[in-house]
C-alpha positions as CSV (number, residue, x, y, z in Angstrom):
1,M,-20.3,-137.8,40.2
2,P,-16.0,-138.4,40.3
3,P,-14.6,-141.5,39.6
4,W,-12.7,-140.6,43.2
5,V,-13.9,-140.3,46.8
6,A,-13.8,-136.6,47.9
7,E,-11.7,-135.8,50.6
8,P,-10.8,-132.4,51.4
9,L,-8.0,-130.1,48.7
10,R,-5.0,-129.3,49.8
11,L,-3.2,-125.4,48.5
12,T,0.5,-124.7,49.2
13,W,1.7,-120.9,47.5
14,I,5.9,-121.9,45.9
15,G,5.5,-118.3,45.3
16,H,4.1,-116.2,42.4
17,A,2.2,-117.4,40.2
18,T,2.6,-121.4,41.3
19,V,0.4,-123.3,43.6
20,L,0.3,-126.6,43.8
21,I,-3.1,-128.2,44.1
22,E,-3.8,-131.3,45.1
23,V,-7.1,-133.1,44.7
24,G,-8.6,-136.5,43.8
25,G,-5.6,-138.0,43.7
26,Q,-4.2,-135.7,41.6
27,R,-1.8,-133.1,41.8
28,F,-1.2,-130.3,39.6
29,L,1.1,-127.7,39.8
30,T,0.4,-124.1,38.3
31,D,3.1,-121.8,36.3
32,P,5.8,-123.3,37.6
33,F,8.7,-120.7,38.4
34,L,11.2,-123.2,41.1
35,R,14.3,-120.4,40.1
36,D,16.2,-117.4,42.4
37,R,16.1,-115.9,40.0
38,L,14.4,-114.2,36.4
39,G,16.5,-112.0,34.7
40,P,16.9,-108.7,37.6
41,L,14.7,-110.2,39.8
42,R,15.4,-112.5,42.3
43,R,13.2,-114.5,44.6
44,R,12.0,-113.8,47.9
45,G,12.7,-116.2,50.7
46,P,14.6,-120.4,50.7
47,S,15.4,-121.5,47.5
48,V,12.8,-124.0,46.0
49,E,13.8,-127.7,45.9
50,P,11.9,-129.8,42.4
51,E,12.8,-132.7,45.5
52,A,10.6,-131.2,47.8
53,V,7.1,-130.1,45.6
54,G,7.2,-133.8,44.2
55,R,5.3,-135.5,41.2
56,I,3.6,-133.4,39.1
57,D,0.0,-135.2,37.2
58,A,-0.6,-132.4,35.0
59,V,0.6,-128.9,34.5
60,L,-1.8,-126.3,34.7
61,L,0.2,-122.6,32.1
62,S,-2.0,-120.1,32.0
63,H,0.3,-118.3,29.1
64,A,3.6,-117.3,27.7
65,H,5.5,-114.6,29.8
66,P,8.5,-115.9,30.9
67,D,7.5,-115.6,34.8
68,H,5.0,-118.2,34.3
69,F,5.9,-120.0,31.0
70,D,10.3,-121.0,32.7
71,R,11.5,-124.0,30.5
72,R,13.9,-124.4,33.0
73,S,11.8,-124.5,35.9
74,L,9.3,-126.7,33.4
75,R,12.8,-129.2,33.4
76,R,13.0,-129.6,37.0
77,L,9.9,-130.9,37.7
78,A,9.8,-134.8,38.5
79,G,7.3,-137.2,37.7
80,D,6.3,-136.9,33.7
81,P,4.1,-134.5,33.8
82,L,1.4,-133.8,31.2
83,M,1.1,-129.9,29.8
84,L,-2.0,-128.4,29.6
85,V,-1.5,-124.9,27.8
86,P,-3.1,-122.4,25.6
87,T,-3.9,-123.0,21.9
88,G,-0.9,-121.8,20.4
89,L,1.2,-123.1,22.6
90,G,1.6,-126.9,22.3
91,R,4.3,-127.5,19.6
92,V,6.8,-125.4,22.1
93,V,5.9,-127.2,24.3
94,R,6.1,-130.5,22.4
95,R,9.6,-129.4,21.2
96,M,10.8,-129.5,24.8
97,G,10.2,-133.6,25.1
98,F,6.4,-133.0,27.6
99,A,3.2,-134.2,26.3
100,A,0.7,-131.3,25.8
101,R,-3.3,-130.6,25.6
102,E,-3.9,-127.5,23.9
103,L,-7.2,-126.3,25.2
104,A,-9.7,-123.6,24.1
105,V,-11.9,-121.0,26.2
106,D,-14.8,-123.6,27.2
107,E,-12.6,-127.0,26.0
108,R,-12.3,-129.7,29.2
109,T,-10.4,-132.4,29.6
110,E,-9.9,-135.0,32.2
111,V,-6.6,-135.9,34.0
112,G,-6.7,-139.1,36.5
113,G,-10.0,-138.2,36.4
114,V,-10.1,-134.7,37.0
115,V,-11.8,-132.5,34.4
116,V,-10.3,-129.3,34.1
117,S,-12.1,-126.5,32.0
118,A,-10.1,-124.0,30.7
119,V,-11.8,-120.4,31.0
120,P,-11.3,-117.1,29.6
121,A,-8.6,-114.5,30.8
122,R,-7.9,-111.1,29.0
123,H,-4.0,-110.7,29.4
124,G,-1.0,-109.2,27.0
125,R,0.5,-111.7,25.0
126,W,4.7,-112.4,24.4
127,P,6.2,-111.5,21.9
128,R,8.5,-114.7,21.3
129,H,5.4,-116.2,21.4
130,P,2.2,-113.8,19.6
131,G,0.5,-116.5,18.8
132,A,-0.2,-117.9,22.1
133,S,-3.3,-117.0,23.8
134,T,-3.8,-116.4,27.1
135,L,-6.2,-118.9,29.9
136,G,-7.1,-119.6,33.4
137,Y,-8.3,-123.2,35.0
138,L,-11.3,-124.5,36.3
139,V,-10.4,-127.7,38.2
140,E,-13.4,-129.3,39.1
141,G,-13.1,-130.8,42.3
142,P,-14.5,-131.0,44.0
143,P,-14.0,-128.5,45.9
144,S,-13.7,-126.9,42.4
145,V,-10.8,-124.6,42.0
146,Y,-10.0,-121.2,40.1
147,F,-6.6,-120.7,39.0
148,A,-7.3,-117.3,37.6
149,G,-3.4,-117.0,35.7
150,D,-2.5,-112.9,34.5
151,T,-6.1,-111.1,33.8
152,S,-7.7,-108.0,34.6
153,A,-11.0,-107.5,34.7
154,F,-14.0,-108.1,32.0
155,A,-17.2,-108.8,32.0
156,G,-17.0,-112.4,30.7
157,L,-15.4,-113.8,33.9
158,G,-19.1,-113.4,35.1
159,A,-19.7,-116.6,33.9
160,L,-17.8,-118.8,36.5
161,A,-20.2,-117.1,39.3
162,G,-21.4,-120.3,41.6
163,R,-18.8,-123.2,39.7
164,V,-15.9,-121.8,42.0
165,D,-15.6,-123.0,45.7
166,V,-11.6,-121.7,45.8
167,A,-10.4,-119.0,43.6
168,L,-6.6,-118.6,42.9
169,L,-7.0,-115.2,42.4
170,P,-3.4,-112.8,41.5
171,I,-3.1,-109.2,43.4
172,G,0.1,-108.3,42.4
173,S,2.8,-107.7,40.0
174,W,6.6,-108.6,39.7
175,G,8.3,-105.6,42.1
176,P,7.7,-102.4,43.7
177,H,4.8,-101.2,40.4
178,S,1.2,-101.4,39.3
179,A,0.8,-103.4,35.6
180,P,-1.3,-103.5,33.0
181,W,-3.2,-106.6,32.7
182,H,-3.6,-107.1,35.6
183,L,-6.5,-107.8,38.6
184,G,-4.7,-106.0,42.0
185,P,-5.7,-105.9,45.1
186,R,-9.1,-104.2,44.6
187,G,-10.5,-105.5,41.1
188,A,-9.5,-109.1,42.3
189,A,-12.1,-109.0,45.4
190,R,-14.2,-107.2,43.3
191,L,-13.8,-111.0,41.1
192,A,-13.9,-113.0,43.8
193,D,-17.4,-111.5,45.2
194,T,-18.8,-111.6,41.7
195,I,-17.9,-115.4,40.9
196,G,-19.6,-115.9,44.6
197,A,-16.2,-117.3,45.7
198,R,-16.7,-120.0,49.1
199,V,-12.7,-118.9,49.7
200,V,-9.6,-116.6,48.5
201,V,-6.5,-117.3,48.0
202,P,-4.2,-114.3,47.1
203,I,-0.8,-114.6,44.8
204,H,1.5,-113.4,42.5
205,W,2.3,-111.0,45.0
206,G,5.7,-111.1,47.2
207,T,8.0,-113.6,45.4
208,L,10.3,-111.3,42.1
209,Y,11.9,-108.2,42.9
210,P,14.3,-106.7,41.5
211,A,18.1,-107.3,43.1
212,G,19.0,-105.4,45.6
213,L,15.3,-103.4,46.3
214,A,14.1,-104.9,48.8
215,R,16.9,-104.1,51.7
216,L,16.1,-100.5,50.6
217,W,12.5,-100.3,49.6
218,G,11.2,-103.5,51.0
219,G,7.6,-102.2,51.0
220,P,5.7,-103.0,47.6
221,L,7.0,-107.1,48.6
222,D,4.0,-106.9,50.9
223,A,1.8,-104.9,50.7
224,P,-0.4,-106.1,48.1
225,A,-1.5,-108.1,50.5
226,A,-2.9,-105.9,52.9
227,R,-4.6,-103.9,50.2
228,F,-6.4,-107.7,49.5
229,R,-7.3,-107.9,52.7
230,D,-9.3,-104.3,53.4
231,A,-10.7,-104.8,49.7
232,C,-12.0,-108.6,51.0
233,A,-13.5,-107.6,53.6
234,D,-15.1,-104.2,51.6
235,L,-16.4,-105.2,48.7
236,A,-16.3,-109.8,49.8
237,P,-17.2,-109.9,52.9
238,S,-18.5,-113.4,52.5
239,T,-15.6,-115.0,51.4
240,E,-13.3,-116.5,53.3
241,L,-9.8,-115.1,53.0
242,R,-6.4,-117.0,53.6
243,V,-3.9,-115.2,53.0
244,L,-0.5,-118.1,52.5
245,G,3.4,-117.5,53.4
246,L,5.4,-118.4,50.4
247,G,5.6,-122.3,51.5
248,E,2.4,-122.7,53.4
249,R,-0.2,-125.3,52.7
250,T,-4.1,-125.3,53.3
251,S,-6.7,-127.6,53.0
252,V,-10.2,-127.0,52.1
253,E,-13.3,-129.1,52.6
254,L,-16.6,-129.1,52.0
255,P,-19.3,-128.6,54.5
256,R,-21.0,-132.0,54.8
């Protein structure tokens, strides 16, 4: 039994791969990206104020790509968050002044009594940090939350079957294109069914887009969510789909 009283899980999709997970009295933030721009990309919707996000106990960093490992966003976080990072990224984060714990696949740690496990992901590495691996995370509630980070489909993800109550799955890319090493809407729906997630929340879509292009060709911003809805109805009919808007919150409570 966990050393805390189970309570409803609260999830807030802040945008792209950034989700605030509130469970067991702890506040986790995934792959924080709080800025309005990244190179030629611009954020859709209102700016994100760190004060609105609030104190963070721990950050889950999945890999070193700049839309997931954004140093400016990390420095804006309130509190003194612990950084949980893949093997090979700890030294970089410590040099920024943060406490960091490196994790490899199947390693576990605790944050305020909440167990977090590193799970496999298959994704390209960033040339600036070629030694940093890629991970997903399982926050073992209850309810348990699987944050996939960025990954393509592979057989190893089947090991999560029966362990996931809520899955945060990437369904798109940045900009209007599809990209390698990503699940996409149908791949994410297949994974939700494979692991038996009770609830799935799509992430990594509808947030970052090339400057000015949305006025001319904005359809790809919303297309992944529509395709994911159709894919879940076809491939994962027993999974409850919750599509959140930017900044929107939802709660999940285990059935008694």
